[in-house]
PDB file as gemmi writes it, atoms N, CA and C in Angstrom:
CRYST1    1.000    1.000    1.000  90.00  90.00  90.00 P 1                      
ATOM      1  N   MET A   1      -7.292   1.899  12.257  1.00  0.00           N  
ATOM      2  CA  MET A   1      -6.308   2.724  11.717  1.00  0.00           C  
ATOM      3  C   MET A   1      -5.047   1.755  12.110  1.00  0.00           C  
ATOM      4  N   ARG A   2      -4.975   1.075  12.848  1.00  0.00           N  
ATOM      5  CA  ARG A   2      -3.877  -0.104  13.019  1.00  0.00           C  
ATOM      6  C   ARG A   2      -3.702  -0.380  12.265  1.00  0.00           C  
ATOM      7  N   HIS A   3      -4.067  -0.984  11.015  1.00  0.00           N  
ATOM      8  CA  HIS A   3      -3.875  -1.753  10.153  1.00  0.00           C  
ATOM      9  C   HIS A   3      -2.773  -0.901   9.486  1.00  0.00           C  
ATOM     10  N   CYS A   4      -3.253   0.341   9.162  1.00  0.00           N  
ATOM     11  CA  CYS A   4      -2.868   1.720   8.373  1.00  0.00           C  
ATOM     12  C   CYS A   4      -1.184   1.654   9.058  1.00  0.00           C  
ATOM     13  N   ALA A   5      -0.955   1.991  10.873  1.00  0.00           N  
ATOM     14  CA  ALA A   5       0.113   1.819  10.973  1.00  0.00           C  
ATOM     15  C   ALA A   5       1.098   0.181  10.886  1.00  0.00           C  
ATOM     16  N   VAL A   6       0.796  -0.428  10.532  1.00  0.00           N  
ATOM     17  CA  VAL A   6       1.501  -1.654  11.009  1.00  0.00           C  
ATOM     18  C   VAL A   6       1.478  -1.788   9.294  1.00  0.00           C  
ATOM     19  N   ALA A   7       1.015  -1.973   8.042  1.00  0.00           N  
ATOM     20  CA  ALA A   7       0.830  -1.843   7.017  1.00  0.00           C  
ATOM     21  C   ALA A   7       1.512  -0.931   5.723  1.00  0.00           C  
ATOM     22  N   GLY A   8       1.883   0.403   6.112  1.00  0.00           N  
ATOM     23  CA  GLY A   8       2.410   1.058   6.078  1.00  0.00           C  
ATOM     24  C   GLY A   8       4.043   0.842   5.665  1.00  0.00           C  
ATOM     25  N   PRO A   9       4.865   0.672   6.727  1.00  0.00           N  
ATOM     26  CA  PRO A   9       5.939   0.373   6.614  1.00  0.00           C  
ATOM     27  C   PRO A   9       6.825  -0.981   5.914  1.00  0.00           C  
ATOM     28  N   ILE A  10       5.475  -1.774   5.902  1.00  0.00           N  
ATOM     29  CA  ILE A  10       5.623  -3.276   5.371  1.00  0.00           C  
ATOM     30  C   ILE A  10       5.366  -2.531   3.605  1.00  0.00           C  
ATOM     31  N   GLY A  11       4.348  -1.839   3.577  1.00  0.00           N  
ATOM     32  CA  GLY A  11       4.101  -1.741   2.316  1.00  0.00           C  
ATOM     33  C   GLY A  11       5.494  -0.958   1.235  1.00  0.00           C  
ATOM     34  N   SER A  12       5.488   0.038   2.371  1.00  0.00           N  
ATOM     35  CA  SER A  12       7.288   0.706   1.913  1.00  0.00           C  
ATOM     36  C   SER A  12       8.512   0.131   1.376  1.00  0.00           C  
ATOM     37  N   LYS A  13       8.683  -0.903   2.306  1.00  0.00           N  
ATOM     38  CA  LYS A  13      10.015  -1.725   2.245  1.00  0.00           C  
ATOM     39  C   LYS A  13       9.816  -2.582   1.212  1.00  0.00           C  
ATOM     40  N   LEU A  14       8.752  -3.147   1.182  1.00  0.00           N  
ATOM     41  CA  LEU A  14       8.497  -3.992  -0.009  1.00  0.00           C  
ATOM     42  C   LEU A  14       8.418  -3.993  -1.407  1.00  0.00           C  
ATOM     43  N   SER A  15       7.586  -2.022  -1.540  1.00  0.00           N  
ATOM     44  CA  SER A  15       7.667  -1.448  -2.658  1.00  0.00           C  
ATOM     45  C   SER A  15       9.507  -0.904  -3.195  1.00  0.00           C  
ATOM     46  N   ASP A  16      10.261  -0.610  -1.934  1.00  0.00           N  
ATOM     47  CA  ASP A  16      11.837  -0.332  -2.146  1.00  0.00           C  
ATOM     48  C   ASP A  16      12.840  -1.618  -2.698  1.00  0.00           C  
ATOM     49  N   LYS A  17      12.340  -2.595  -2.073  1.00  0.00           N  
ATOM     50  CA  LYS A  17      13.022  -4.054  -2.308  1.00  0.00           C  
ATOM     51  C   LYS A  17      12.564  -4.354  -4.017  1.00  0.00           C  
ATOM     52  N   PHE A  18      11.192  -4.786  -4.144  1.00  0.00           N  
ATOM     53  CA  PHE A  18      10.512  -5.580  -5.425  1.00  0.00           C  
ATOM     54  C   PHE A  18      10.391  -4.437  -6.318  1.00  0.00           C  
ATOM     55  N   GLY A  19       9.593  -3.384  -5.973  1.00  0.00           N  
ATOM     56  CA  GLY A  19       9.195  -2.757  -7.111  1.00  0.00           C  
ATOM     57  C   GLY A  19       7.986  -2.483  -7.086  1.00  0.00           C  
ATOM     58  N   CYS A  20       7.430  -1.014  -7.511  1.00  0.00           N  
ATOM     59  CA  CYS A  20       5.964  -1.027  -6.938  1.00  0.00           C  
ATOM     60  C   CYS A  20       4.879  -1.794  -8.116  1.00  0.00           C  
ATOM     61  N   ARG A  21       5.332  -1.960  -9.201  1.00  0.00           N  
ATOM     62  CA  ARG A  21       4.704  -3.196  -9.570  1.00  0.00           C  
ATOM     63  C   ARG A  21       4.055  -4.325  -9.331  1.00  0.00           C  
ATOM     64  N   ALA A  22       5.048  -4.733  -9.223  1.00  0.00           N  
ATOM     65  CA  ALA A  22       5.391  -6.417  -8.015  1.00  0.00           C  
ATOM     66  C   ALA A  22       4.701  -6.289  -6.936  1.00  0.00           C  
ATOM     67  N   VAL A  23       4.691  -5.384  -5.891  1.00  0.00           N  
ATOM     68  CA  VAL A  23       3.832  -5.164  -4.834  1.00  0.00           C  
ATOM     69  C   VAL A  23       2.531  -5.061  -5.127  1.00  0.00           C  
ATOM     70  N   THR A  24       2.158  -4.185  -5.986  1.00  0.00           N  
ATOM     71  CA  THR A  24       1.164  -3.952  -6.575  1.00  0.00           C  
ATOM     72  C   THR A  24      -0.283  -5.054  -7.241  1.00  0.00           C  
ATOM     73  N   MET A  25       0.692  -5.700  -7.964  1.00  0.00           N  
ATOM     74  CA  MET A  25       0.340  -7.218  -8.452  1.00  0.00           C  
ATOM     75  C   MET A  25      -0.431  -8.310  -7.655  1.00  0.00           C  
ATOM     76  N   THR A  26       0.663  -7.971  -6.419  1.00  0.00           N  
ATOM     77  CA  THR A  26       0.606  -9.080  -5.293  1.00  0.00           C  
ATOM     78  C   THR A  26      -0.325  -8.480  -4.275  1.00  0.00           C  
ATOM     79  N   GLY A  27      -0.379  -7.696  -3.824  1.00  0.00           N  
ATOM     80  CA  GLY A  27      -1.317  -6.860  -3.017  1.00  0.00           C  
ATOM     81  C   GLY A  27      -2.304  -7.296  -3.937  1.00  0.00           C  
ATOM     82  N   GLY A  28      -2.906  -6.843  -4.882  1.00  0.00           N  
ATOM     83  CA  GLY A  28      -4.453  -7.313  -5.749  1.00  0.00           C  
ATOM     84  C   GLY A  28      -4.832  -8.579  -5.588  1.00  0.00           C  
ATOM     85  N   LEU A  29      -3.729  -8.693  -6.336  1.00  0.00           N  
ATOM     86  CA  LEU A  29      -4.372 -10.896  -5.988  1.00  0.00           C  
ATOM     87  C   LEU A  29      -4.994 -11.085  -4.560  1.00  0.00           C  
ATOM     88  N   LEU A  30      -3.733 -10.690  -3.408  1.00  0.00           N  
ATOM     89  CA  LEU A  30      -4.420 -10.907  -2.141  1.00  0.00           C  
ATOM     90  C   LEU A  30      -5.661 -10.181  -1.455  1.00  0.00           C  
ATOM     91  N   LEU A  31      -5.876  -8.990  -2.163  1.00  0.00           N  
ATOM     92  CA  LEU A  31      -7.364  -8.434  -2.125  1.00  0.00           C  
ATOM     93  C   LEU A  31      -8.285  -8.894  -2.281  1.00  0.00           C  
ATOM     94  N   CYS A  32      -7.596  -9.934  -3.612  1.00  0.00           N  
ATOM     95  CA  CYS A  32      -9.158 -10.181  -4.139  1.00  0.00           C  
ATOM     96  C   CYS A  32      -9.274 -11.958  -3.385  1.00  0.00           C  
ATOM     97  N   ILE A  33      -8.341 -12.305  -3.000  1.00  0.00           N  
ATOM     98  CA  ILE A  33      -8.278 -13.641  -2.289  1.00  0.00           C  
ATOM     99  C   ILE A  33      -9.246 -13.213  -0.831  1.00  0.00           C  
ATOM    100  N   GLY A  34      -8.545 -11.806  -0.324  1.00  0.00           N  
ATOM    101  CA  GLY A  34      -9.979 -11.640   1.210  1.00  0.00           C  
ATOM    102  C   GLY A  34     -11.044 -11.565   0.552  1.00  0.00           C  
ATOM    103  N   LEU A  35     -11.064 -10.854  -0.370  1.00  0.00           N  
ATOM    104  CA  LEU A  35     -12.973 -10.326  -0.890  1.00  0.00           C  
ATOM    105  C   LEU A  35     -13.565 -11.565  -1.122  1.00  0.00           C  
ATOM    106  N   ALA A  36     -13.122 -12.395  -1.885  1.00  0.00           N  
ATOM    107  CA  ALA A  36     -13.253 -13.906  -2.277  1.00  0.00           C  
ATOM    108  C   ALA A  36     -13.979 -14.644  -0.875  1.00  0.00           C  
ATOM    109  N   LEU A  37     -12.634 -15.192  -0.089  1.00  0.00           N  
ATOM    110  CA  LEU A  37     -13.049 -15.647   1.411  1.00  0.00           C  
ATOM    111  C   LEU A  37     -14.308 -15.026   2.090  1.00  0.00           C  
ATOM    112  N   CYS A  38     -14.741 -13.834   1.940  1.00  0.00           N  
ATOM    113  CA  CYS A  38     -15.546 -13.238   2.650  1.00  0.00           C  
ATOM    114  C   CYS A  38     -16.482 -13.520   1.561  1.00  0.00           C  
ATOM    115  N   SER A  39     -17.151 -13.984   0.696  1.00  0.00           N  
ATOM    116  CA  SER A  39     -18.369 -14.017   0.283  1.00  0.00           C  
ATOM    117  C   SER A  39     -18.288 -15.356   0.917  1.00  0.00           C  
ATOM    118  N   LEU A  40     -17.450 -16.745   1.285  1.00  0.00           N  
ATOM    119  CA  LEU A  40     -17.625 -17.934   1.108  1.00  0.00           C  
ATOM    120  C   LEU A  40     -17.941 -17.948   2.711  1.00  0.00           C  
ATOM    121  N   ALA A  41     -18.014 -16.683   3.837  1.00  0.00           N  
ATOM    122  CA  ALA A  41     -18.287 -16.463   5.600  1.00  0.00           C  
ATOM    123  C   ALA A  41     -19.271 -16.849   5.722  1.00  0.00           C  
ATOM    124  N   THR A  42     -19.612 -17.968   6.691  1.00  0.00           N  
ATOM    125  CA  THR A  42     -20.237 -18.940   7.211  1.00  0.00           C  
ATOM    126  C   THR A  42     -21.411 -18.261   8.948  1.00  0.00           C  
ATOM    127  N   LYS A  43     -20.088 -17.356   9.008  1.00  0.00           N  
ATOM    128  CA  LYS A  43     -20.346 -16.864  10.031  1.00  0.00           C  
ATOM    129  C   LYS A  43     -19.228 -15.311  10.229  1.00  0.00           C  
ATOM    130  N   LEU A  44     -20.332 -14.094  11.453  1.00  0.00           N  
ATOM    131  CA  LEU A  44     -19.824 -13.263  11.160  1.00  0.00           C  
ATOM    132  C   LEU A  44     -18.036 -12.658  11.403  1.00  0.00           C  
ATOM    133  N   PHE A  45     -17.110 -13.308  12.085  1.00  0.00           N  
ATOM    134  CA  PHE A  45     -16.207 -13.757  12.829  1.00  0.00           C  
ATOM    135  C   PHE A  45     -15.464 -13.630  11.020  1.00  0.00           C  
ATOM    136  N   HIS A  46     -16.056 -14.589  10.486  1.00  0.00           N  
ATOM    137  CA  HIS A  46     -15.050 -15.067   9.034  1.00  0.00           C  
ATOM    138  C   HIS A  46     -15.220 -13.631   8.202  1.00  0.00           C  
ATOM    139  N   VAL A  47     -16.231 -13.096   8.140  1.00  0.00           N  
ATOM    140  CA  VAL A  47     -16.364 -11.958   7.602  1.00  0.00           C  
ATOM    141  C   VAL A  47     -15.338 -10.614   7.904  1.00  0.00           C  
ATOM    142  N   TYR A  48     -15.186 -10.604   9.228  1.00  0.00           N  
ATOM    143  CA  TYR A  48     -14.673  -9.321  10.479  1.00  0.00           C  
ATOM    144  C   TYR A  48     -12.891 -10.240   9.761  1.00  0.00           C  
ATOM    145  N   LEU A  49     -12.749 -11.145   9.683  1.00  0.00           N  
ATOM    146  CA  LEU A  49     -11.293 -11.858   9.775  1.00  0.00           C  
ATOM    147  C   LEU A  49     -10.586 -11.758   8.091  1.00  0.00           C  
ATOM    148  N   ALA A  50     -12.101 -11.848   7.400  1.00  0.00           N  
ATOM    149  CA  ALA A  50     -11.648 -11.605   5.894  1.00  0.00           C  
ATOM    150  C   ALA A  50     -11.242 -10.251   4.916  1.00  0.00           C  
ATOM    151  N   LEU A  51     -12.296  -9.625   5.870  1.00  0.00           N  
ATOM    152  CA  LEU A  51     -12.425  -7.847   5.326  1.00  0.00           C  
ATOM    153  C   LEU A  51     -10.967  -7.311   6.304  1.00  0.00           C  
ATOM    154  N   GLY A  52     -11.122  -7.219   7.471  1.00  0.00           N  
ATOM    155  CA  GLY A  52     -10.344  -6.602   8.344  1.00  0.00           C  
ATOM    156  C   GLY A  52      -8.632  -6.929   8.143  1.00  0.00           C  
ATOM    157  N   VAL A  53      -8.413  -8.151   8.428  1.00  0.00           N  
ATOM    158  CA  VAL A  53      -7.173  -8.750   8.360  1.00  0.00           C  
ATOM    159  C   VAL A  53      -6.690  -8.699   7.072  1.00  0.00           C  
ATOM    160  N   VAL A  54      -7.255  -9.464   6.146  1.00  0.00           N  
ATOM    161  CA  VAL A  54      -6.652  -9.701   5.009  1.00  0.00           C  
ATOM    162  C   VAL A  54      -6.608  -8.754   3.912  1.00  0.00           C  
ATOM    163  N   ALA A  55      -8.118  -8.213   3.552  1.00  0.00           N  
ATOM    164  CA  ALA A  55      -8.154  -7.190   2.563  1.00  0.00           C  
ATOM    165  C   ALA A  55      -8.000  -5.656   3.531  1.00  0.00           C  
ATOM    166  N   GLY A  56      -8.013  -5.497   4.955  1.00  0.00           N  
ATOM    167  CA  GLY A  56      -7.640  -4.138   5.202  1.00  0.00           C  
ATOM    168  C   GLY A  56      -5.908  -4.211   4.941  1.00  0.00           C  
ATOM    169  N   ILE A  57      -5.477  -5.147   5.465  1.00  0.00           N  
ATOM    170  CA  ILE A  57      -3.961  -4.687   5.421  1.00  0.00           C  
ATOM    171  C   ILE A  57      -3.051  -4.492   3.936  1.00  0.00           C  
ATOM    172  N   ASN A  58      -4.470  -5.522   3.088  1.00  0.00           N  
ATOM    173  CA  ASN A  58      -3.772  -5.392   1.315  1.00  0.00           C  
ATOM    174  C   ASN A  58      -3.806  -4.134   0.581  1.00  0.00           C  
ATOM    175  N   ILE A  59      -5.061  -3.240   1.290  1.00  0.00           N  
ATOM    176  CA  ILE A  59      -5.654  -1.716   0.506  1.00  0.00           C  
ATOM    177  C   ILE A  59      -4.222  -0.900   1.260  1.00  0.00           C  
ATOM    178  N   TYR A  60      -4.044  -0.889   2.418  1.00  0.00           N  
ATOM    179  CA  TYR A  60      -2.919   0.352   3.071  1.00  0.00           C  
ATOM    180  C   TYR A  60      -1.427  -0.666   2.533  1.00  0.00           C  
ATOM    181  N   ILE A  61      -1.151  -1.741   2.345  1.00  0.00           N  
ATOM    182  CA  ILE A  61      -0.276  -1.809   1.437  1.00  0.00           C  
ATOM    183  C   ILE A  61       0.258  -1.681  -0.110  1.00  0.00           C  
ATOM    184  N   LEU A  62      -1.340  -1.675  -0.696  1.00  0.00           N  
ATOM    185  CA  LEU A  62      -1.077  -1.129  -2.140  1.00  0.00           C  
ATOM    186  C   LEU A  62      -0.966   0.328  -2.326  1.00  0.00           C  
ATOM    187  N   TYR A  63      -2.093   1.080  -1.151  1.00  0.00           N  
ATOM    188  CA  TYR A  63      -1.969   2.398  -1.124  1.00  0.00           C  
ATOM    189  C   TYR A  63      -0.591   3.044  -0.835  1.00  0.00           C  
ATOM    190  N   ASN A  64       0.336   2.630   0.386  1.00  0.00           N  
ATOM    191  CA  ASN A  64       1.613   2.530   0.295  1.00  0.00           C  
ATOM    192  C   ASN A  64       2.648   2.262  -0.576  1.00  0.00           C  
ATOM    193  N   SER A  65       2.646   1.875  -1.238  1.00  0.00           N  
ATOM    194  CA  SER A  65       3.467   1.073  -1.968  1.00  0.00           C  
ATOM    195  C   SER A  65       3.257   2.211  -3.559  1.00  0.00           C  
ATOM    196  N   CYS A  66       2.739   2.534  -3.616  1.00  0.00           N  
ATOM    197  CA  CYS A  66       2.086   3.175  -5.177  1.00  0.00           C  
ATOM    198  C   CYS A  66       2.532   4.774  -4.980  1.00  0.00           C  
ATOM    199  N   THR A  67       1.823   5.278  -3.711  1.00  0.00           N  
ATOM    200  CA  THR A  67       2.846   7.194  -2.912  1.00  0.00           C  
ATOM    201  C   THR A  67       4.216   6.371  -2.507  1.00  0.00           C  
ATOM    202  N   SER A  68       4.924   5.826  -2.206  1.00  0.00           N  
ATOM    203  CA  SER A  68       6.260   5.501  -1.511  1.00  0.00           C  
ATOM    204  C   SER A  68       6.843   5.950  -3.246  1.00  0.00           C  
ATOM    205  N   VAL A  69       6.838   4.821  -4.165  1.00  0.00           N  
ATOM    206  CA  VAL A  69       7.569   5.467  -5.418  1.00  0.00           C  
ATOM    207  C   VAL A  69       7.583   7.107  -5.874  1.00  0.00           C  
ATOM    208  N   TYR A  70       6.711   7.650  -6.086  1.00  0.00           N  
ATOM    209  CA  TYR A  70       6.170   9.090  -6.527  1.00  0.00           C  
ATOM    210  C   TYR A  70       6.334  10.076  -5.413  1.00  0.00           C  
ATOM    211  N   ILE A  71       5.999  10.013  -4.267  1.00  0.00           N  
ATOM    212  CA  ILE A  71       6.126  11.021  -3.105  1.00  0.00           C  
ATOM    213  C   ILE A  71       7.040  12.000  -3.316  1.00  0.00           C  
ATOM    214  N   ASP A  72       8.414  11.429  -3.717  1.00  0.00           N  
ATOM    215  CA  ASP A  72       9.517  12.364  -3.638  1.00  0.00           C  
ATOM    216  C   ASP A  72       9.549  13.354  -5.025  1.00  0.00           C  
ATOM    217  N   ARG A  73       8.836  13.011  -5.668  1.00  0.00           N  
ATOM    218  CA  ARG A  73       8.788  13.683  -7.009  1.00  0.00           C  
ATOM    219  C   ARG A  73       7.323  14.434  -7.197  1.00  0.00           C  
ATOM    220  N   ASP A  74       6.683  14.001  -7.532  1.00  0.00           N  
ATOM    221  CA  ASP A  74       5.201  14.779  -7.645  1.00  0.00           C  
ATOM    222  C   ASP A  74       4.398  14.092  -6.164  1.00  0.00           C  
ATOM    223  N   GLY A  75       4.322  14.642  -5.230  1.00  0.00           N  
ATOM    224  CA  GLY A  75       3.626  13.927  -3.853  1.00  0.00           C  
ATOM    225  C   GLY A  75       2.630  14.530  -3.718  1.00  0.00           C  
ATOM    226  N   ALA A  76       1.940  15.757  -3.997  1.00  0.00           N  
ATOM    227  CA  ALA A  76       0.767  16.036  -3.876  1.00  0.00           C  
ATOM    228  C   ALA A  76      -0.130  15.452  -5.233  1.00  0.00           C  
ATOM    229  N   ASN A  77      -0.120  15.013  -5.884  1.00  0.00           N  
ATOM    230  CA  ASN A  77      -0.637  14.132  -7.402  1.00  0.00           C  
ATOM    231  C   ASN A  77      -0.712  12.820  -7.079  1.00  0.00           C  
ATOM    232  N   ALA A  78       0.168  12.344  -6.430  1.00  0.00           N  
ATOM    233  CA  ALA A  78       0.499  11.003  -5.979  1.00  0.00           C  
ATOM    234  C   ALA A  78      -0.324  10.580  -5.029  1.00  0.00           C  
ATOM    235  N   VAL A  79      -0.494  11.604  -4.282  1.00  0.00           N  
ATOM    236  CA  VAL A  79      -1.681  10.897  -3.126  1.00  0.00           C  
ATOM    237  C   VAL A  79      -3.382  11.238  -3.513  1.00  0.00           C  
ATOM    238  N   GLY A  80      -2.944  12.382  -4.386  1.00  0.00           N  
ATOM    239  CA  GLY A  80      -4.222  12.908  -4.775  1.00  0.00           C  
ATOM    240  C   GLY A  80      -5.044  11.781  -5.435  1.00  0.00           C  
ATOM    241  N   MET A  81      -4.016  11.089  -6.714  1.00  0.00           N  
ATOM    242  CA  MET A  81      -4.802  10.085  -7.785  1.00  0.00           C  
ATOM    243  C   MET A  81      -5.097   9.065  -6.678  1.00  0.00           C  
ATOM    244  N   SER A  82      -4.136   8.585  -5.576  1.00  0.00           N  
ATOM    245  CA  SER A  82      -4.378   6.964  -5.335  1.00  0.00           C  
ATOM    246  C   SER A  82      -5.880   7.189  -4.476  1.00  0.00           C  
ATOM    247  N   ILE A  83      -6.006   8.192  -3.966  1.00  0.00           N  
ATOM    248  CA  ILE A  83      -7.442   8.271  -3.183  1.00  0.00           C  
ATOM    249  C   ILE A  83      -8.677   8.600  -4.077  1.00  0.00           C  
TER     250      ILE A  83                                                      
END                                                                             
């Protein structure tokens, strides 16, 4: 739950500054890197670091960047499709 509190405002600010498409593409790339690092893990701590920090924060950044653009105009549909 801490990831949501940390990454939520970050995702919204990045989406306002660079646009939803750029933030989504970058977040998706970083999410893939986090999952790839998880497959290369040799210790359980590495899995926690890759999934919890790298992938976890990027999931919330992706979620918030997509919904923050459409929340004013069509909020219920934006949140429903993103889940």
